[in-house]
TORMARMAR-982421 format. One record per residue (C-alpha): x, y, z; residue in three letters. Coordinates in steps of 0.05 Angstrom, whole numbers, plus 5000, padded with zeros to 4 digits. Each point is the difference from the previous one (the first is absolute). Layout:
! TORMARMAR-982421
XYZALA
...
This chain:
! TORMARMAR-982421
850862129410MET
505650324960ARG
503250655022ASP
498550514946LEU
503050595037HIS
506450064959ARG
496249924934LEU
494850535016LEU
504450485039ARG
506949904969PRO
506350375017ARG
503449764936SER
497249814932ILE
502949594943ALA
497350054929VAL
501049494945LEU
498350114927GLY
500650594953SER
493950374973GLY
495049895056TRP
505650005051ALA
502150704979LYS
493050245019ASN
500849705069VAL
506650365012VAL
497250664976GLU
493749935042GLN
504049885063CYS
504250624985GLN
493850414986LYS
496749785064MET
506150165042GLY
501949315024PHE
506050105046ASP
502949304996GLY
504549724945PRO
497049754935VAL
504449484966TRP
498749844927PRO
502849334979VAL
501749894926HIS
505649594969PRO
502150524947THR
497350695016ARG
503850515040GLU
494050375027GLU
492449985001ILE
496050625015GLY
506450355021GLY
501749485052ALA
506349574996ARG
498849294976CYS
502849375033TYR
501849424956ARG
496649475044SER
496449915065LEU
506449745030ALA
503350684988ASP
494850385041LEU
502450325065PRO
495349555039GLY
493449614996PRO
494650484976PRO
493850085042ASP
495650024938ALA
501249834927THR
496250164937PHE
501149434951ILE
498650254929GLY
503349444961VAL
496549444961ASN
496549435036ARG
505449484992HIS
505550475024ALA
495450205058THR
500649295028LEU
507650065007ASP
499750705028VAL
494949815053VAL
504249405021ALA
506350435006GLU
496450545039LEU
497249485049ALA
506949705009ALA
503250675015MET
494850195053GLY
496250534961ALA
493650285032GLY
495249864942GLY
498550134927ALA
494650194951THR
499849574937CYS
497750424941PHE
500349504943ALA
493749674973SER
499149314970GLY
498949565061TRP
493849665024GLU
495650524966GLU
503049754935ALA
499449265017GLY
507049935029GLU
498149755070ALA
506349595006ASP
504450604986LEU
496350395053GLN
500949445050ALA
507550014986ARG
500150745015LEU
496849895068VAL
505049455015ALA
505850454980ALA
497650555047ALA
499749545061GLY
498650435061ASP
501550664964MET
493550364985PRO
498350154927ILE
494350404970LEU
497249734935GLY
502149784951PRO
496650404945ASN
500050575051CYS
501350754997TYR
502550025072GLY
499350485058VAL
500550755014ILE
501650265070ASN
498150735001TYR
501850055073LEU
507449874989ASP
500550154925GLY
501849284983ALA
497349754933LEU
500549334966LEU
495450254945TRP
501550034925PRO
494850504977ASP
497050685014GLN
495650125060HIS
496450605029GLY
502149985072GLY
504350455044ILE
503849915065ARG
495649995062VAL
501149915075ASP
493949555009ARG
494449744956GLY
496349414972VAL
502749384965ALA
497549784932LEU
500649264982LEU
497849754932SER
499849374958GLN
500050464939SER
505850454987SER
496150474954ASN
494450095051ILE
504850225055VAL
503950454952ILE
493450354985ASN
498650075075LEU
506750355010THR
497850534950MET
494250235044GLN
499450745015ALA
495349925060ARG
504750135057GLY
501049285022LEU
507049905032PRO
502949354974VAL
505549675041ALA
501049364960TYR
498249704933VAL
501149264991ALA
498349484947CYS
499549255007LEU
500749764928GLY
499349255000ASN
501049965076ALA
504149374992ALA
502950065070GLN
497750625039VAL
492450005000GLY
494650525008LEU
499149975076ALA
507449955013GLU
501850614960LEU
494150395027ALA
502049845071GLY
507150234988ALA
497650674973LEU
495350105059LEU
505549835049ALA
503250684985ASP
497450485053ASP
499950564948ARG
494749634959VAL
492950215019THR
495649564956ALA
500349504943LEU
496650014933GLY
500149394955MET
498249814929TYR
498949255005VAL
498849504943GLU
500549385043GLY
501049825073ILE
505249465008ASP
499049855074ASP
493350205030ALA
501849835072ALA
506450414996ALA
496150584970PHE
494949985056ALA
505750005051ASP
503150604965LEU
493550395002ALA
499149875074GLU
507150215016ARG
499150644958ALA
493850195039ARG
503449865066ALA
505550484978ALA
494850534983GLY
501149954925LYS
494449924950GLY
500349544939VAL
496150144937VAL
499849564938CYS
497849984928ILE
498649274984LYS
500149874925SER
498149384961GLY
493249905031LYS
498249434956THR
498849315031GLU
506949795025LEU
498349295021SER
500749364962ARG
494149744961THR
494250105048ALA
494949485019ALA
493350074966ALA
496650445052SER
496750675010HIS
505350165052THR
505649964949ALA
496950524955SER
497350465054LEU
506650015039ALA
504250184938GLY
501850674971GLY
504650215056GLY
495149865056ALA
505049555035ALA
505850484995SER
495950585026SER
497449575057ALA
507149805018PHE
502450735001LEU
494150195045ARG
501549435047ALA
507350235004CYS
497950725014GLY
503250244936VAL
496550584964ALA
498449844928GLU
499250524946VAL
498749964925ALA
504250554970THR
507050305007PRO
496950675020ALA
496349675057GLU
506349645021LEU
503950665004ILE
494550365038GLU
498949435050THR
507549995013LEU
499850755015LYS
494549875052ILE
504249445031PHE
506350424999HIS
496750575038VAL
494649655041CYS
502449295012GLY
497149334977PRO
492650135010GLN
495050565006ILE
493249965033GLY
493349944964PRO
496750655023ARG
501450554949LEU
498050714991CYS
500450404936SER
500550764994LEU
499750444939SER
497950714984CYS
495149784946SER
493449645002GLY
501849674934GLY
506449715029GLU
496349775062ALA
494949644957GLY
505349714955LEU
504049695056VAL
493749705030ALA
498049694934ASP
506949744983LEU
501149715070ALA
494249514998ALA
503249474955PRO
506250015043PHE
496149885064GLY
502750645030VAL
495050295049ASP
499050705028PHE
496549985068PRO
496350645020PRO
503450505048PRO
498549975074SER
495450515033ASP
506050355030ALA
503350054932GLN
493650274969ARG
499650535053GLN
507250224994ARG
500149994924LEU
493450384997GLY
502950545045ASP
506050084953ILE
496649944933LEU
493350335014GLY
492749804987PRO
500549954924ILE
504849415000VAL
496849315009THR
504349605048ILE
500749304971ALA
505149494979ASN
502550094945PRO
500250735021LEU
499550584951ASP
502950565043TYR
498750524945HIS
504850584989THR
498050455058PHE
506549835036ILE
504449974937TRP
506650345013GLY
498950035075ASP
505349525025GLY
498049965074PRO
492549894986ARG
501649494946THR
504649635047THR
494550015053ASP
495049694952VAL
504949484974PHE
502449805069ALA
493049985030THR
497649544945MET
506249564998LEU
500249905075ALA
493649594998GLY
502449504948TYR
505649504986ASP
502450394939ALA
497950574955GLY
499650144925ILE
501250734982PHE
498150124927ILE
504550544973ILE
502450144928ASP
505050565000PRO
500250414935PRO
505649824951ARG
505950455017PRO
502250114928ASP
493650374981ARG
496850205066CYS
501750265068ASP
499049445052PRO
501750445060SER
492850075023SER
499849255012PHE
505950025049GLN
495850155062PRO
495749394987ALA
506249564989LEU
503150285064ASP
493549855037ALA
500249274979ILE
507049955028VAL
498050355064ALA
493849575009ALA
504149364992ALA
505150255051ALA
494750215051GLN
495949374996THR
505349484986GLY
495349704948LYS
501849814928PRO
498350564951ALA
499649904925PHE
500550604954ALA
496549724939VAL
500150314931ALA
494049794959SER
504449984939LEU
506949695005ALA
503650554963GLU
497350545047ASN
505449845052PHE
507150124976ASP
505949615028GLU
503050575039ALA
493550125037LEU
499149255013ALA
507049945029VAL
498750615044SER
493549715027MET
503249325013MET
505550365039GLY
494550295044ASN
496849325014ASN
494150124953VAL
498849494945VAL
498850334932PRO
496049534956ILE
499350124925MET
493249844971GLY
493549915039LEU
498449294977GLU
507249795011THR
499750315069ALA
493849605019LEU
503249364975GLY
506350145040ALA
496150185063ILE
495949364994GLN
506449604992ALA
503250345060ALA
494149775043GLN
502049274990THR
500049655067ALA
506049615025PRO
500049244995ASN
497849565057ARG
506249915043GLY
503749384979GLY
495449864940TRP
503449584947ARG
496949644940PRO
499949254996TRP
505849664965PRO
499549924925VAL
498949304973GLN
503049784934GLY
496049804937PRO
496849315003ARG
495049584962LYS
493050105025LEU
493549625003GLN
493050225018MET
495949685055ARG
492649934985ASP
495150405041GLU
497949445045ALA
507049825023SER
501950735004SER
494250145047LYS
501649405042ALA
507050295012LEU
497250695015LEU
494949725048ALA
505749675039ASP
503550685001ALA
494050335033GLY
496450304940VAL
492449895000ILE
497549624938VAL
492949784982PRO
497349325020LYS
501149564939SER
500449324966ALA
504649754944THR
499949424952ALA
503549804935PRO
493450014961ASP
493050285008LEU
496649345012ALA
504149885062ASP
499250725023LEU
492350015000VAL
498949585063PRO
505650375037LEU
497150684982ALA
493349795027ALA
502950095070ARG
501350744986LEU
495250575011THR
498050384938GLY
500750424961PRO
506149644972LEU
505750184954ALA
502649474952LEU
507150094974LYS
504449624952GLY
507049885025LEU
506550094961GLY
498850714974PHE
503950635020ALA
494050434981HIS
493749595007LYS
495150554981THR
503350124932GLU
500049244988ALA
492649945016GLY
501649565059ALA
495850355053VAL
492549905013ARG
496850385056LEU
493450005038GLY
498649264992LEU
495149645046THR
502349324976SER
505549714956LEU
495549484969SER
499750064924GLY
505950474996GLN
504249884936PRO
507449865002GLU
505050574991MET
504949914943ALA
507249985023GLY
498449925074ALA
504749555040THR
494949935056GLY
494350365033TYR
498850425062LEU
493250165031ALA
499650545053GLU
494850355043GLU
499450714973MET
501650575047VAL
494250475014THR
499750705031GLY
506150234962VAL
502050735009VAL
506050014953ALA
504649554960GLU
507550085007LEU
505949734961LEU
505849785044VAL
506349784964GLY
506849815027LEU
505749844952ARG
507549925001ARG
503950574968ASP
507049914970PRO
502450675027VAL
495950165062TYR
498749315030GLY
492449974999ALA
494250484990THR
492850065024LEU
494750284954THR
493350215030LEU
494150264960GLY
492749954982PHE
499349334967GLY
495449514966GLY
499449934925VAL
500950754992THR
506650045038ALA
504250204940GLU
494650464974LEU
499650385066LEU
507649995010ALA
498750285070ASP
506049695034THR
505850165046VAL
506549605003THR
504449905061LEU
506649645010VAL
500049455052LEU
500549965058PRO
494050435020VAL
496550165066THR
492650015016GLU
500250765003ASP
503550024933GLY
494649574968VAL
494550435029ARG
503450634974ALA
500749684932ALA
492649834997LEU
498350725016ARG
504050224939GLN
495349644953LEU
495250454961ARG
494249555020LEU
501949995073TRP
493450355018PRO
496349374978LEU
503549635056LEU
498650565049ASP
492550064996GLY
499350474941TYR
493250355001ARG
496949555051GLY
502649354972ARG
502149465050PRO
507250055023LYS
504749434979ALA
503849605052ASP
506750314982VAL
503349675060ALA
498249314971ALA
503050204933ALA
506450235034VAL
500449355040ALA
499449614935ALA
505750404969VAL
504549895061MET
498449254998ALA
502049984926LEU
506550365015GLN
501849505054SER
498049434954PHE
504550254943MET
505850175046GLN
500049295029GLY
499849674931ARG
505850224956PRO
497449554944GLY
493750444991ILE
500950494943GLU
493250345000GLU
493449995037VAL
494050364973GLU
493150055031ILE
495050324953ASN
495350155030PRO
500650025074LEU
492750125019MET
499550515057ILE
493549965039CYS
497650405059GLN
503049455042THR
505649584971GLY
503949944935ALA
499849384956VAL
504749804944ALA
495349764945VAL
505349924945ASP
507349845009ALA
506049794958VAL
506949815023ILE
506149954955TRP
505849615030GLU
506649694982GLU
499049394956ALA
502149345030GLU
């Protein structure tokens, strides 16, 4: 692991270039960097008011950090010279490398750097708001802070936009990766989190270069009490051309990346606003909040609105305890209905002690509390009447030690000065009710299983499909239950073999990825005599049909080029893609994890005895999944296994259709 300390927390900065470099010098001056800034230019006397040096060799010493704002070819020589003189690191601003088809040029850059860390190329650089050190050639919206969150982005524009926020979030670092030719995502993130003054990490991620390193980073961050939240873009199918399976289509659209982030214990959000607000929660409250929430407002409309909006986010509001009901009733009187969300009316409005009593009594019984409050705009109204309620939120948080969220239903109804003040009093001001609910849901993300790491990634390879008969033979050896069957190359040979089976029978043509669509499945047969051939079949399979079926599941395991391997579970059969009722996990999984995933399915009640129906043998289904995981882990040549459906009965689970894709010989 490279030491990025000098690059991120420099005591001296060198700047090469002219136009963009001038911005770097001026930004360091504006931010109050107290170390030397050394512009290097062969002809100019000064840049941004700072004396220029003719060459790197003329500098007073090796710079801790260097902004390289020259063209890509000159960048190679500069990096090599910096590495040779013992510089601490550099950001490479120029574009035109691998992103432009110049992979060899980028490889030469990495070779020139050697052990010296470089960010980029094609990279804006890094801002250290803690020490006022900037290797940043553009405007930004941040200010000096004593502690705060780090922002790490694979898009310079996105992170510039984030610095312009007026929501009270203290930002300690801003860093970009560019092409990440040498220093990768997890490495840079880890270096930022290593600063004790950093409280949390927010990321805009387009691609994860090392899934195992990322999982390790997330675990170390949690252990240090620092939350990580991520926007993952590019949620199209990342993998190489997928095998012809339901699993490939149902596990696409970002399902794998979201599953990976959940497995790592990283909170995922969809918007920059949610990213900022989740980071505020982590900054004040730590890396996770509990699931039991209360909501308080002085309006029945607001109470109803928060209840309605919370449902899609899975945010729940358990009822108050009997003791809380008694105490709140004593304070608020008989007219107020004691519930959660609580409309406490306006009988106590302006009465600071009674308001604090209500807020603290309610908050004490929960993991965290939402306080809906929209102060009047100060340019046209007098917001002073709202101050007792704001003070009561602060006092309730201090008395109970519980996270308190002052939530404005409209984002613009909390100004920056008020947000900063609330943050300073350990209350999280959140702008926008829906954004607040998304951020709260994200902040409830559980940590990863200790030591969990994804399977290693396997490279692209040529694949071939096993037919159903041979696939099931392999699965049976692995411990998966399959129907009693007989196979033959043609129907005439199969008829006498099938006579030993107990009907009703299923007749299938082999050699098809999707037999139903090919018309290669015939069900409910008492005999195979007189059955016509199936066009295109490479052989035939007869099986005893499974009876007493409670539900049909799809179980698919497939290699992933980023996350190692995924597991997709869902309601299956011929309507699997129509239902699209699936959940995706990243391997390895545990039995408890599989059970929890099944309970996330919309149709889970059908497995659990819905309206008097028989209960499915979920334990048998889980055992089949675990057997498949062991099977795939022990056979690196297997690319994909799909069972569709796995018939779940009241007792037992049987794989009635299976396909295996594997490395071609």
